[in-house]
N, C-alpha and C positions, 0 to 999 in steps of 0.2 A: 459401762452401764448397759444392761440388757434392754433391748428395744422390743416393742410390740406394735401391732397395727390393728385398728378397729375394723371389724367385719360387719357389713350391713349398714343400715341407716340409723342405728341407735335407738329405734323404737322399743318400748318396753311392753312386755306381755301384760294382760289384765291381772288384777290382784287376786282374783279367785283361782287362777291357774297356779300361782305361787302358793296359795293356801292349800291346794290339793297335794302339793309336794311336802309342805311344812308339817302338816298333821301326821302323816304316816312316819316321817323321819323322826318326829318327836316321840311317837309311840315306840318305835324300834330303839330309840335312844334309851328309853326307860327300861325296855327289855334287856339291853346291854348292861345297864347298871345293875339290874336284878341278878342276872347271870354273870357276875363278876366276883373276884375275891372280896370286894367291898360288900356286895350284896350277900355273899355267902356268910361273911362275918356278921352281918346284921341278922341273919336267920338263926345264928347260934344262940347259945344261952348267955344272957346278961352281957350284951355288947357294951363296950365302954363308951364314954361320952364322945371321944374323938371319932370313933367309928360311926356313931349316930350323926354327928355333925357332918362328917365326910359323905355319908350316904345322902343326907338331905341336900347338901351342896351339889352332889353329882346329879340327883334327880332334878334340882332346879336348873342346872345347866342343860340337861337333856331336854327339858320342856321349853326353856327360853331360847336356846341357841338357834333352833330352826327359824325363829322370827327374823334372824339376820338375812334370810333368803330374800326378803323384800328389798334389800340393798345390794344384792349380788351384782347388779349391773353398774352401780356407782363405784363400789370399792371391790372389784373382783379379785385382785391379787391379795390384798390385805385379808379379806375374809377367807379365801381359799387357804392361805398359809396358816391363819389362826385355826381353821377347822382341821387342818392336818396335824397341828402341834397339840391342840387341847386333848385329844384322846390318849396322848402319852402320859397325861397327868390325871385326867378324869375319864372313867371308863364308859364313854357314851357311844363307842363304836366309830366306824369309818364312813357310815352312810352320808353324813352331812358333808364331809370332805369330798366325797365322790360327787355329790350334787353341785357343790361350788365349782369343782373341777370341770364338770360337764358344761356349766354355764360359762366358765372362763374360756374353754376351747371353742364354744359356739360363737363367741363374740370377739375374741382376740386371737391373734396369731403372731408368731415371732419367737425369738430365743427366750424371752422372758416367760412365755407360756410353757415352753418345754422344760425350763428350769423349775418352774412351779410344779409341773407334772412329775418330775423326778423326785421332788420333795414329798409329794403326796404318795408316790409309790414306795418310797423308803419308810415313811412313818406308818403307812397302812400295813406294810409287810411286818414291821416290828409289832404292831398292835395285834395282828392275826397270830403271829408266832407266840407272843406273850399269852394270848387267850388260849391257844392250843396247849401250852405248857402248864396252865393254871390247874390246880387241884383243890378240891375234889371236882366231881362232875358238875355240880351246880354252880361252880365258880367259873365255868367256861361255856360260852354260847356254842362254840364249835363242838365241844364234847357232848353237850346236851342234845344237839341235833344229829351229829354224825357218829357219836360214840357207840361202842358195842351195846346191843340191845339186851344182852343177858343181865346187865347190872342196872337196868333202867329203873328198877324198883328202889334202888338205894342211891339217892342223890349225893350222898357223902362218899360214895365209892370212888377210888382212884382208878381212872381208866386212861387209856392212851388212844390217839388217833394217828393214822398213817401220815407220813410226810406228804404223800400225794394229795391227800384231802386238804391239808393245810395250804399247799401250793395252789391247788385249784381254787380255793376260796379267795386267796390273795389276788391271783391273776384275774379271776372272773369279775370281781368287784372293780378293779382298776380298768379292765378291758371294757366293761359296760359303760363306765364313766367316759372313757375316751371315745368310744363308738357313739354314744349319745351326743357328745359334744360335736363330733364331726357331722352327725345328722342335722343337728340344730344349725350348724354353720352352713351346710349345703342348702337347707330350707331358706335361711335368711338371704343367701346369695341369689337363689332363684327368685324370691320375692322382690329383691332389689332390681334384678334384671327385668322382671315383668313390669315393675314400676317405671323403669327407664324407657322401656319400649313403648309404654302407654304415653309417657310424656312426649317422646319423639313422634308418636302417631298424632297426638293432639297438635303439636307444633307443625307437623306436615299439613294437617287439615287446615290450620289457620293460614299457612302460607298459600295453600290452594285457594282458599276463599279470598284472600287478599289479591292474588293474581287475577281471579275472576272479576273482582270489583275494579281492579286496575284496568283490565281490558274494557269493561263497560264504561269507565270514565274516559278512556281514550276514544271510544266510539262516540260518546256524547260530545267530547271536545272537537272531534273532526266534523261532526254534523253542525255544531254551533259555528265553528270557524267557516265552514263552506257556506252556510246560509246567511248568518248575520254579518260576517266579515265582508262578503261581497256587497250586500246592501249598504252597509256603512261606508264602504269605499266609494260606491256610486253616489251616495248622499254627499260625501265630502267633495267629490269631483264636481257635482252639479252646483253645490253651494259656492265653490271657488269660481266657477264660470259665472254664476249669477252676480257674485261680488265684482267681478271684472266688468260686467256689462251693466252694472247699476247706473252708470253715468253720473249725473249730478244729483241724484236722489240720495241724500245722506242716510235717511231712515232705512231705505231699502239696502243700501250698502252695509249699514250697521247690522241689520237683521241677517243678511247673507253671511257676513263675517261671523256672527254669533252661531249661526247654523254650522258653518264650517268648523269653528272651534269646538262646538259641542260634539260634532261628528268625530273629530280627532280625539277628544277626551273619551268618547264612547268606545272608540277603537282601543285606546289605552286600557280602559276598564275591561274590555273584552279580552285583551291579551292577558291581563292579570287574572281574569276568571279561568282562561284556558291554562294558564300556568298552575293555578291551584288544582284544577282537575287532573293535570298530568303529574303533579307532585305525589310522592308516596303519602299514604294516609297518615295523619297525625301532624303534618307540617302546617304552620299557620301562614295565611296570606300576608302581604306586606302591611306594615303598621301605618295607620292613618292617625296622626297626632290630633289632639283636641284643638290645637292652635290653628288648624286648617278649617275650622267651622266658618270663619268669615268668608272663605272661598265660596261656600254654598250660597250665602246671602248675596255675594257679589255676582255670581252667575245668575241668580234670580233677577237682580236688578238689570243685568244685561239682557235678559229675556223679556223685559218690560213689566215684570211683576213688582208691585209696590210692597216692600217689606219693611216693617218697623221692628228692628231687632235690638235685643239687649242680651249680650253674651258675656257672662263672667263666671269663670271656673278657676278656683284657687288651686295652685300647684298642679297644673295640668300634666306636667312631666312625670308625676308620680302615678298617673293612671295606668292601669293594665292595658296592653294593646287591644284586647278583646273589647274592653269598655270603650276605649277611644274609637275603635272602628264602628261599634254599635251606635254611639252617639252621632257620629258623622253620617252614617247611613240613615238613621231615623230622621234627623233634621232634613236631610236631602229628600226623603220620601214624604215628609209632612208638607214641605213647600211644593213638591211636585203634585201631590194630591190637591192642594188648595188651588194651584194654577189650573189643573184640569177640571175640577168640579165647580170652582167658583171663579171663572176667568174674569179678570179685570177688577176683582175685589182686593183691597189691601189686606195684608196678613200681619198680625202682631206675633212676634216670636220672642220667647224668653228662654234662655238656657242658663242655668245657674247651678252652683253646687261646689263640692270639694270633698276632701277626705272625711270630713266630719259628718256631712249630711247626705252624701251621694249626689247624683245628678238628676235634676228635674228639667224636663223639656215641655214647654207649654206653647201652644199655638192656637190662634182663633181668627176667624174670618167671617164675614157676613154670609149667611146661607142664601144660596140662589136656588130656589125650588125648580126642579126639573133639569138642572144642569147635569151633564154626564160627560165623562171623558171617553177616550177610546176604549175598545174592548179590553178587558183584563185589568183596568185600573182599580176595580173593586178589591183586588187582592192586596192593595197597598197597606191598608190598616191591618189586615191579617198578618202580613209580613212584619209590620212593626210590633205587633203583639208577640209573634214568635221570637223576634230578637230580644224583646224585653224579658220574656219568660226564661230564655236560655241563660240570662244573667241574674235571675232571681227577682226581676222587677215586674211591673205590670203597666197596662195601658187602660186609660179611661177616655171615652170620647162620646160626643152626642151634642144635641142642641140645648141651648139654655132654656129658661122657663118660658120666655115669650116666643121661642122657636125662630129667632132671627139670627142667632150667632152660633156657629159650629165650633166646638172646642175640642182640643186634643191635649191630653196630659200624660206624659210618660215619666215614671219614676224608676230610677235604676240605682241599686246599691253600689257603693264605691268598691272598686277592686284595686288593690295596690299592685303596682308592677313589681315583679320578682327581679331583684338585682342580680346581675350575672356574676 
């Protein structure tokens, strides 16, 4: 079986370009029918019914056949072979076969293409020779154009043309078709090469941008490690010393132990943050399951914060890691803000939801006018809002009607974990 290979990316030209070829090919097909033995018989006296039907059919084929050019890229071999064979039966000329051959060579290559080219060459030569041998003058396109001018006034005159003229017409048409096909192929290959270069250039640019961002993230990671890591290490060291020297004071010993544990956990969080900064873009930080929400409340108890909590999330294992992480951090931030801005006040915390309703986080505490935490704590609610917006949720907060209770409510849509 003969094989072939597709050339280029398979894109099709616009319809109007095909129409520009189809219209003149159809007109020249009509000319071929008129200047053929069939057309000559029609111009005679009293043509019979078979001649009339044959002429009408030939004109219909000449007009309709060029419409097949719109499908030349989908069925290139079938249409080229058909266009090469039809002129052996219907005198519509070779131009349509040459157009299909040019399109075939422009988009395909291989033994099958050359076999089809040989078929077109054979049939077109036969059609040209048959046209050159047809009599009288008006029954031949070649004789009408290239015949001796002395008998031009008599369309029924029997004239002859040289073999060189016939050979020139046959070779010229086939050569133009093959040459046009190679030009189309070269243009398509150049366009494909330009497209590939552009894709590689864009990919190179993206790699360069990613490398620059990676360097910046590495720089930030080093600065955070040098600054915060040192301070947290000192805090952990002094807390340990304070715990050892607390003596018989259990409250001081417990507070020192909590500070030391919190410093250790902060160091773990810092290491996780640095790990995220140093990982390639697109990788997710470690998963924090919803089942660990009780740890936040337990840590708050240990810090002396009074928390009344109600946590119920159905099917927590089905939650997407991003949702689990966001809920954990939001609860952590809500309790931290309450501890900093309303120290000593009890906090009521409710976390509930599931796949059907999403996650709702509510917290409220008595408002202490004028209370303020350390510099930078005002960014806490903004950070909560940003986390909620990233997941398609929203944050609402403020004082109640009598201005004595501060409320925070976060609503997050459910996100299902993608099974591996």
